[in-house]
MIGU-763212 format. One line per field, with one value per residue (C-alpha): x, y, z; residue in one letter. Coordinates in steps of 0.5 Angstrom, whole numbers, plus 500, padded with zeros to 3 digits. Each point is the difference from the previous one (the first is absolute). Last residue first. Layout:
<pts>
px (X|...)
py (Y|...)
pz (Z|...)
r (A|...)
</pts>
This chain:
<pts>
px (454|503|503|497|503|495|503|498|493|495|500|505|501|501|507|498|506|499|505|500|498|504|496|499|494|499|493|496|494|494|494|499|507|506|505|507|505|507|503|496|505|498|498|494|497|492|497|493|500|496|501|497|500|497|500|504|503|507|497|498|501|496|504|499|505|497|502|506|499|500|497|500|500|500|504|500|504|500|507|497|500|497|499|500|497|503|499|507|502|507|499|497|504|505|503|507|503|496|500|503|496|503|497|503|497|501|499|499|503|498|506|496|493|500|501|505|505|495|496|500|507|497|506|503|499|501|497|503|498|501|496|502|495|501|495|504|507|502|504|503|501|504|499|503|507|505|506|498|494|499|495|502|498|498|500|507|501|504|497|502|501|495|502|494|497|495|494|500|496|507|503|495|495|497|493|494|501|501|505|507|505|506|504|507|504|495|504|494|498|495|494|496|493|496|494|500|496|496|499|495|500|502|502|506|500|499|503|499|505|498|506|498|507|504|505|506|501|502|507|502|500|497|493|496|496|497|494|495|495|496|494|498|495|501|504|501|506|499|502|499|506|498|494|503|499|493|502|496|502|505|504|506|504|495|494|496|494|500|495|500|493|497|493|497|507|505|506|506|500|501|497|502|495|501|497|501|493|495|494|505|505|506|504|505|504|504|507|502|507|504|507|502|496|493|500|493|500|496|497|495|504|501|499|506|501|506|498|506|499|501|497|496|493|498|504|505|501|506|498|503|498|494|497|502|496|504|500|505|507|505|507|503|507|501|506|504|506|498|495|503|500|506|495|493|499|498|494|499|494|500|496|494|503|503|504|501|504|502|499|502|499|492|496|502|499|501|502|497|503|497|498|507|498|495|503|493|499|499|498|503|497|505|499|505|503|506|503|508|500|495|492|496|493|501|494|500|495|499|498|500|506|500|507|502|505|507|505|508|501|502|492|497|494|492|496|493|496|494|500|506|501|505|505|508|503|503|508|503|508|505|507|506|505|508|502|498|504|500|493|495|494|493|495|493|494|494|495|494|496|500|508|504|507|504|507|505|507|503|505|503|504|496|498|502|494|500|494|501|495|500|496|507|504|499|495|502|497|502|500|497|501|496|501|503|494|495|495|493|498|503|496|504|501|502|504|503|503|504|495|502|499|501|501|500|494|495|502|498|502|498|502|498|505|499|506|501|506|504|506|504|507|500|494|493|496|492|496|493|499|494|499|498|500|503|504|495|504|506|498|503|496|501|497|503|499|503|498|503|499|505|501|507|506|507|507|506|501|494|501|493|496|499|493|494|495|493|495|498|501|498|497|494|499|503|500|506|503|506|495|502|498|504|506|506|499|507|499|494|493|497|493|494|494|495|495|501|499|502|507|502|507|507|506|508|506|505|505|507|501|504|494|495|496|493|498|492|496|493|502|495|499|507|503|507|502|505|505|505|504|501|498|493|499|497|493|501|499|500|500|495|501|495|494|493|497|501|503|496|506|502|501|493|498|503|497|493|502|498|504|496|504|504|506|501|506|502|507|500|495|503|497|504|506|499|507|503|502|497|505|502|499|502|498|495|502|497|496|505|501|503|508|500|500|503|498|501|503|497|502|497|495|503|496|498|503|497|498|496|493|496|496|497|493|495|493|499|501|497|504|496|502|495|502|496|493|497|505|495|495|506|506|499|502|502|499|502)
py (506|498|493|494|494|495|494|494|499|498|494|502|507|506|504|506|504|507|503|507|504|497|494|495|496|494|496|498|496|503|497|507|501|503|503|501|506|501|507|501|495|498|493|502|507|499|499|497|495|499|494|498|494|499|493|499|494|503|505|507|506|505|503|505|502|505|505|504|499|494|498|494|497|493|494|493|494|499|502|507|506|507|506|507|506|503|504|502|497|504|500|503|504|504|498|502|494|495|492|496|494|493|494|493|494|493|494|494|493|495|496|497|498|494|504|498|506|505|504|507|503|498|499|505|502|507|507|506|507|507|506|507|505|505|496|493|500|493|498|493|495|495|498|495|500|497|503|501|504|502|504|500|505|499|506|498|493|495|504|506|500|502|498|497|502|496|500|507|503|502|502|505|500|507|500|498|492|494|495|502|498|505|501|502|503|505|506|503|494|495|498|494|498|494|496|492|496|493|495|499|494|502|493|500|505|508|506|507|505|507|504|508|503|506|504|499|496|506|501|493|502|495|501|496|502|494|498|494|499|493|497|493|497|492|495|493|496|492|501|507|503|507|501|501|508|502|507|506|507|506|503|505|505|506|496|495|495|493|494|492|500|497|497|493|497|497|505|496|502|507|507|505|505|508|505|507|501|495|498|500|496|501|494|495|496|494|497|494|499|495|503|496|505|502|505|503|503|506|503|505|503|507|498|495|496|496|497|497|495|499|494|498|499|507|503|506|502|503|505|500|506|504|505|506|498|503|505|497|497|505|498|502|503|502|504|501|504|505|498|503|507|503|499|497|493|498|497|498|498|497|500|503|506|501|504|500|503|498|501|496|505|500|506|500|493|500|506|500|502|501|507|503|504|501|494|497|495|492|496|494|493|494|493|495|493|498|494|502|501|506|499|506|503|508|505|507|506|507|499|492|496|492|497|493|496|497|502|500|507|503|499|495|500|500|506|502|506|505|506|505|503|506|499|501|495|495|499|494|501|495|502|497|504|498|501|507|503|494|500|495|496|503|503|499|505|497|502|497|495|495|500|504|501|507|498|505|503|505|505|506|507|505|504|496|494|494|495|493|496|492|496|495|506|507|506|507|504|507|501|506|500|504|500|507|503|498|495|503|499|494|497|500|495|503|497|495|506|498|503|497|502|496|503|496|495|504|507|498|495|502|497|500|496|497|496|495|499|494|498|494|503|497|505|499|505|500|503|503|504|504|502|505|499|499|493|498|506|496|494|494|498|494|493|494|502|498|503|498|499|497|493|500|496|499|500|499|506|504|507|500|494|495|500|495|502|505|502|503|497|504|502|495|501|495|498|498|496|500|500|493|499|497|503|496|503|500|493|503|498|507|500|502|505|499|496|502|494|495|504|498|497|502|496|502|503|505|503|504|502|507|504|496|494|498|493|498|493|498|496|503|506|502|506|503|506|505|504|506|500|505|495|499|508|496|502|497|502|493|500|495|494|496|495|504|498|493|497|501|503|504|507|499|500|506|504|498|504|506|506|506|506|498|497|497|496|492|499|496|496|495|494|495|504|498|503|503|507|507|505|504|507|502|498|505|507|503|507|505|500|493|502|504|494|497|495|493|496|493|493|496|494|494|493|496|496|497|501|495|497|503|498|505|501|500|501|505|499|502|494|496|499|497|500|497|503|497|503|504|494|496|495|501|494|502|498|503)
pz (517|506|500|504|503|503|505|503|497|505|503|503|503|496|499|496|496|497|495|497|506|505|502|506|502|505|500|506|500|504|496|496|498|504|498|503|499|498|501|506|504|507|497|496|499|498|493|498|495|494|495|493|496|493|496|494|501|501|505|499|505|504|506|506|505|505|506|497|493|495|494|496|493|497|498|504|499|508|501|498|495|502|496|504|502|506|506|503|506|502|508|506|501|496|494|499|497|496|503|495|498|501|496|502|496|502|497|505|501|506|503|503|498|504|506|505|497|502|495|502|497|493|495|495|493|498|497|503|499|504|497|499|497|495|495|502|501|503|506|499|505|502|508|505|497|505|502|508|497|492|496|493|495|493|495|497|499|505|506|503|508|506|507|504|506|504|503|502|506|504|494|498|494|501|503|496|501|496|503|498|495|500|493|500|495|496|502|503|504|498|504|498|503|502|497|499|495|502|494|495|495|493|498|505|505|500|504|500|504|501|502|502|498|504|496|497|494|495|504|497|493|495|502|495|493|496|504|500|506|499|502|498|494|500|497|502|500|502|505|502|505|499|495|493|498|496|501|505|500|502|495|502|499|499|501|496|501|499|498|500|503|493|502|498|502|495|500|499|493|502|497|506|501|501|505|498|497|504|495|494|503|497|497|501|495|502|502|505|502|504|501|506|505|496|494|499|493|497|494|499|494|502|508|499|507|502|507|504|506|507|503|506|497|502|494|501|493|498|494|493|495|497|505|497|494|493|495|495|501|498|502|507|501|508|502|507|500|504|505|506|497|495|494|501|499|493|497|493|496|493|494|500|504|507|504|508|505|507|507|507|506|498|499|492|499|492|497|493|494|493|502|500|503|506|505|500|505|501|506|502|501|501|500|502|499|503|497|501|492|502|498|497|501|498|501|497|502|497|493|499|501|500|501|500|503|500|505|499|504|493|499|495|495|499|498|501|498|503|496|501|494|501|494|500|495|504|502|503|503|502|503|502|503|502|493|500|494|495|502|503|498|498|496|498|497|499|494|500|496|505|500|495|503|499|501|504|500|503|499|504|500|504|496|494|500|496|500|496|498|500|495|499|497|502|498|502|505|502|508|504|508|505|507|500|496|505|498|500|493|500|505|507|505|507|502|494|496|494|494|493|493|494|493|493|501|495|503|507|506|507|506|508|504|506|503|506|504|502|505|500|499|493|498|498|497|499|494|499|493|499|492|496|493|493|499|494|496|501|496|503|506|503|500|504|507|506|507|506|508|504|503|503|499|503|497|505|500|499|496|496|502|495|498|503|495|501|495|493|494|494|493|499|508|505|507|504|507|504|507|502|507|506|497|496|493|496|498|495|498|498|502|495|501|495|504|508|504|495|499|493|500|498|498|501|497|502|496|500|493|503|497|504|499|503|497|501|499|499|494|496|504|498|504|498|505|498|505|499|506|506|505|497|502|507|498|493|493|495|493|497|496|497|501|502|493|501|494|493|496|506|496|498|507|502|494|503|506|496|503|500|500|494|497|507|498|500|500|507|498|495|503|497|502|507|501|494|502|500|500|506|503|506|507|502|504|506|499|503|508|500|498|494|495|494|496|500|494|498|501|494|503|500|498|506|506|505|508|504|498|506|506|505|502|494|503|505|508|506|504|505|508|503|507|506|503|506|505|505|500|503|499|493|495|494|492|494)
r (D|A|L|G|I|H|L|N|D|F|P|P|A|A|Q|M|L|A|I|V|G|N|Q|A|L|Q|Y|K|K|G|T|S|D|T|G|E|R|V|Q|F|N|G|L|A|N|Q|M|E|L|T|L|S|G|P|T|G|D|P|R|S|Y|S|T|A|Y|R|S|A|D|V|Y|A|T|G|F|T|G|G|T|S|T|V|H|M|R|M|A|P|W|Y|V|P|F|T|V|G|T|P|Q|Q|L|G|T|M|L|I|W|I|P|Y|P|F|L|P|S|S|P|A|V|Y|P|S|Y|S|E|S|I|Q|L|M|V|R|R|G|N|I|H|A|V|R|V|A|F|H|T|K|G|N|Q|T|L|L|W|I|G|P|S|V|G|A|S|I|A|Y|D|S|L|S|V|T|P|L|C|A|S|T|T|P|P|C|Q|R|A|V|T|G|A|A|D|I|Y|F|Q|W|Y|A|G|P|H|T|L|N|N|S|G|G|A|A|V|I|V|D|Y|T|G|A|L|E|S|R|N|T|V|F|S|R|A|A|I|F|P|Q|V|A|Y|A|V|P|D|S|K|F|L|A|F|P|F|G|G|V|I|A|G|S|A|T|R|F|R|A|T|N|W|A|T|T|I|R|E|N|A|F|V|Y|T|G|P|D|N|A|D|E|S|F|T|G|T|I|A|D|G|G|P|A|T|M|T|Y|L|K|K|D|F|D|I|D|L|T|Q|E|T|G|N|T|A|F|V|T|Y|R|G|N|R|A|D|W|S|D|K|F|L|N|V|E|M|Y|G|R|T|N|S|A|P|L|G|V|V|V|S|L|A|N|N|H|I|E|Y|Y|R|K|T|G|P|S|N|L|L|R|I|G|Q|P|K|G|I|S|S|L|P|L|S|L|E|S|A|A|G|E|P|T|V|A|T|R|M|S|N|W|V|D|F|V|N|A|G|W|S|G|E|T|S|A|G|I|Y|R|T|T|S|W|D|A|A|N|K|L|G|V|Q|F|V|R|T|N|P|T|T|D|T|N|G|G|S|L|W|I|N|Q|G|G|I|R|A|M|R|F|Q|L|A|D|T|P|S|S|S|T|G|T|W|A|F|D|T|S|A|T|I|A|Y|T|R|K|S|G|S|P|C|Y|E|F|G|F|I|P|D|N|D|F|C|T|E|L|T|T|G|H|G|T|I|R|M|P|L|V|Q|S|D|S|S|G|D|S|N|R|I|I|G|F|G|N|Y|T|G|D|L|Q|A|P|D|T|V|F|T|R|P|A|V|F|P|M|V|Q|Y|A|V|P|N|S|W|P|K|E|F|P|F|A|G|V|V|A|D|P|T|L|R|F|R|A|T|N|V|T|S|T|I|R|N|S|A|F|V|Y|T|G|P|E|A|P|D|E|S|F|N|G|S|T|A|Q|G|R|S|D|T|L|T|Y|S|R|T|D|F|N|I|G|L|K|Q|R|T|G|N|T|G|D|A|A|Y|V|Y|Y|V|G|N|R|P|D|Q|G|N|L|H|A|A|V|V|T|P|D|F|R|M|S|A|A|Q|L|T|T|L|S|S|A|S|E|E|G|T|P|Q|S|P|G|A|D|K|Q|L|A|R|G|G|D|S|K|P|L|A|S|N|A|V|P|S|A|A|G|D|G|N|G|G|G|C|G|V|L|S|I|C|L|L|A|A|C|L|L|T|A|P|S|S|P|T|C|K|M)
</pts>
């Protein structure tokens, strides 16, 4: 998109590009399928007791060719080859799976039929109502499949699933309970097809996480330690959510004991006489693990829907990765180690986020960890080598929240999708997998190039892109990583080159952006770099943005160490949300002048925008008019609470430039020194003496031995150097 600015202060035009995932929207409509028998529902004691599963039902004949609803886990080690034998040579993943969903599946027993030969599915409930459609694999996340459904109307389709030989785990647009007219919401589900039928295999101590939905719109969470003994004959529960007790410490008044008997359709019934109570559950086998599942409603509590997942109590907290969904509709990955967690996710609205939270022990049960203990929003977490489950604390501001994720493997937390701000006027996406050493760079319009990368053995932490566009003597297409970001050079198409030519150009790629306007607040030192066609240099600019505490007003000012006051401002802009979460529009008199993102990069906030515009310095009478340019605007938020002189830490870094160079640099209060390699293989170096610039000590000038000046800014993570032509126009550095 192009615009014509009226002054250097309005060089930037809006580039409203969505954060997206493959598989948005679409669907085949609702169809009919064979009915599933209605089931009797057990009784309840109103929510304090263990919530009940919709009652037993016999397997029906839908998807009968697979005949998988009758598989039984006759031993603790279920052999996936048994599944293949039942499929008569079809794809072993085909079949029917029993669905337990986080909305209580609207009080119905549902089954999911999956057919990988036709890439189709059918979800059928106990009333015989069905919805069908197709699914496709997400190329950005191999092994994740996207449900196509006309129920999906959101920006991003987060109705997805992953599989093991024993189960499907994901999210689906289920009918929202009690909605009138009928509405749909994407909610997590667990759908196994292999169940424990030998009572002796039920024994063990379990931690059950549940959520409760009520017809009045309220919800809550439940944490329930459970123990099965006596070769599957006795179930004990401890009904205390705060604090959570191990069985040896459970108060007698909180204990309840049930006698277990086998029921039809792989279900188990527990009966308590004091107080009188009955419950039902299934014990699935997923990934070689027992998984307790219950859900639905009851005759005595028809206005309540329940979903509960229980894992055996275990204290294994080795680093593991899981992928799955949350009750807020997001889809993402969780990585856990002993004391930390990280979740990267995307919402149906298209907001991508990365959240790192601490884990802490609660004592007993040892298999439960408290997530974000120092924060205001806290959660409990359990996992094994099959599932990870996160639930909001009962009776807290996170109650009713749940994540269900399927075990992936140990995983590099840097994997995922990044938004790329490239110095050729385009915003692109980078999908990168550090486990497989694969990447895909996708330009606007969908043109993508895929390749491999490898770590430089002589420079650990530096990775080299392999790419057919590289024809130079030395490959300077390299990158480094920080938390939430990748910075380096890539062989992009040169801006306005005709015929199209490629050269290594710098980029900043981020994947977590501010979506809460109050987090925008602060003062940003803004460096604007620009370039003409075929990579010709162009003068840049420099100013400040001050954003008020509410995140509603941005004030553009000349660079200064004093407060950005109205009397010295260039312009004030109203801030509003863009078409995609994470994009913020700065408007004046109804006209958008800036469309920016503010990225989270290694604990810092960095304002970013890449766009195409026209040079304000070329007069209409010039034969070059109008002169197109690319623009990269980078704003480094000034730290708060730093006393005079400034925040200017010494920093070692790796640096890439618009001249196609890649090298190392060092900066401190008095000096900037860099050495680098050019694409032709020749070395280069530059040393600058530093001094304060333009009345703002946070942005400095460097002078080389000839007296030529360069402009520098840094925040301890990202460094920018604007150099005067004919030297390379822009250097971007990432701290080591």
